C-alpha positions, 0 to 999 in steps of 0.5 A, a space after each residue: 038211401 045207400 043206392 042214392 049215396 052210391 050214385 051221388 059219389 059213384 065217380 069219386 068211388 070209381 076214381 079211388 077203386 084202383 088205389 083200393 085194388 093195390 092196398 089188398 095185395 100189398 097188405 097180404 105180402 106185407 104180412 106174408 114174407 116169402 122170400 129168403 136171403 137178402 141180396 148180398 154184395 159179391 164181396 160178402 159171403 151169405 150165411 149158411 142158414 136161411 134168413 127171412 127178412 121184411 122185404 118192405 124194409 129192403 130197397 134193392 131186391 125188396 118191396 120198398 119201391 112199392 111204397 114209392 109206387 103208391 106215392 106216385 100213384 096217389 100223386 097222379 090221382 090228385 093231379 088228374 082229379 078234375 079230368 078223371 071226375 069228368 068221366 061218367 060211369 054206369 053202376 049197372 053195366 058190362 064195363 063196371 063188371 069188367 072193372 070189378 074183375 080187373 080190380 080183383 086180379 092183383 089180389 088173386 095173383 098174390 094169393 096164388 103166388 104165395 099160398 098155392 105154389 106159384 112162386 115155388 114153381 117159378 124158382 123150380 123152372 128157373 133152376 131147371 133152366 140153369 139159372 143161379 141167384 145173384 146172391 151166390 146161392 144155387 136157387 134163383 130166389 129172387 125170380 118170384 119178386 121180379 115176376 111179381 113186379 112185372 105182373 103187377 105192372 101189367 095188372 095195374 095197367 089193365 085196371 086203368 085201361 078197362 076203367 079209362 081206356 087207352 087215353 087214361 093210361 097217360 094219367 098213370 103212366 109215371 107210376 106204372 112205368 116206374 113199377 115196370 122198370 123196377 121189375 125189369 131191372 130185377 129180372 135183368 140182374 137175375 138173368 145176368 147176375 151182377 156184372 154179366 150184363 155188359 151194357 150196364 156194367 161198363 157204366 160202373 167204371 167212371 162212377 167208381 173212379 169218381 168215388 175213388 177220387 172223392 175218397 182220396 180227397 177225404 184223405 184215404 189212400 185207394 186202389 182201383 183194380 179190375 177183376 175177372 170172375 167166371 161167375 160174375 164177369 168183369 167188375 171194378 174192385 175199389 180198395 181203401 186203406 188206412 191213412 195212418 198205415 197205408 198197408 192196412 186195408 180198411 174196406 174193399 168192395 166189388 162194384 156191380 151196376 146195381 151198386 153203382 146206381 145204374 138202375 136209378 139213372 134208368 128210373 130217372 130217365 123214364 120217369 122224368 121224361 114222362 113227367 116232362 111230356 105231360 107238363 106244359 113247360 117250354 121245350 128249352 126249360 124241359 132240356 135244362 130240367 132233365 140235364 140238371 136232374 140227371 147230373 144230380 142223380 149221377 152225383 148221388 150214385 157216386 156219393 152212394 158208393 162213397 157212403 158205403 165205404 165210409 159206413 164200413 170204415 166207421 164200423 156201421 152196418 154197411 149191409 143195411 146201407 147197401 140194401 136199403 139206405 143207399 138206393 133210398 138216396 136216389 129214389 127219394 130224389 127221383 120221386 121228389 124232383 117233379 114236385 121240386 120242378 112244379 114248386 119252382 115253376 109256381 114260385 117263379 110265376 109268383 115272383 113274375 107277378 110281384 115284379 110286374 
């Protein structure tokens, strides 16, 4: 009976196996939080004693992005369901054995990294190479996290490759690329903390200037200066003053490229290009969709800077906003935009049928 059931639903089970391979390692790292110190902006001094945080509740230099990866992964399974069902598997075969081994690799990595000292080894090696954390602390505490993202990217791509072949990678290209971009961005920020990566840091100046103009329209006197730090390089510093007392400083922050949302523009560009490539939308419409989405993403980045100042000015938890809600603005838009495009196309086709 069990054998017959397995054979009957073997293809459905095989399609869902990559999803199951994600759940186990994510569950382990959810309950075992191994990374100390949330990432603080450069204008803030971190506490002297270690502080452990739930990294699934932190967007920047956290694991909240795994939840978006899961959402994209499930969406790609749903969109490619019929195509994936057409692939046939033999339960007793070398290929099936290879798939099972590949499915176990993410969990094996998490166990080794968190319980057998791999994460500590990564930190020690980075420290020996002279690296310093972007949070201002001597040890590069976040290197294990960026490594984790990159390893997961490779392992999930391997799972798909073993199960479906090279052509199958296209079915999961958006979610896997999304995961890899996050890991790469984290790694760049560790190798070149805050403002040291000049190609990205140069993009912060127009974004900060626009944020300054919006704060000015809201009635706040502002000043924008460029500071030089031996540790972080050049970066713009935006100062906001009390409208009733222009000499009273209400908030000031140095703006690095992660704070300005450069990473969201990169994520948007690669994610939407992959989506548009897989769609049957006419070329001209693809260009319009891309430009419109890029403009909205850029505007959201500007509003993110404005929001962190308003949160600080009004006595809110600006650090929580910086680490979680701010990046959540743009990422929510990015992962929702493909659905908006599909929904708009569906509605437009309905309208054309009604008109005709």
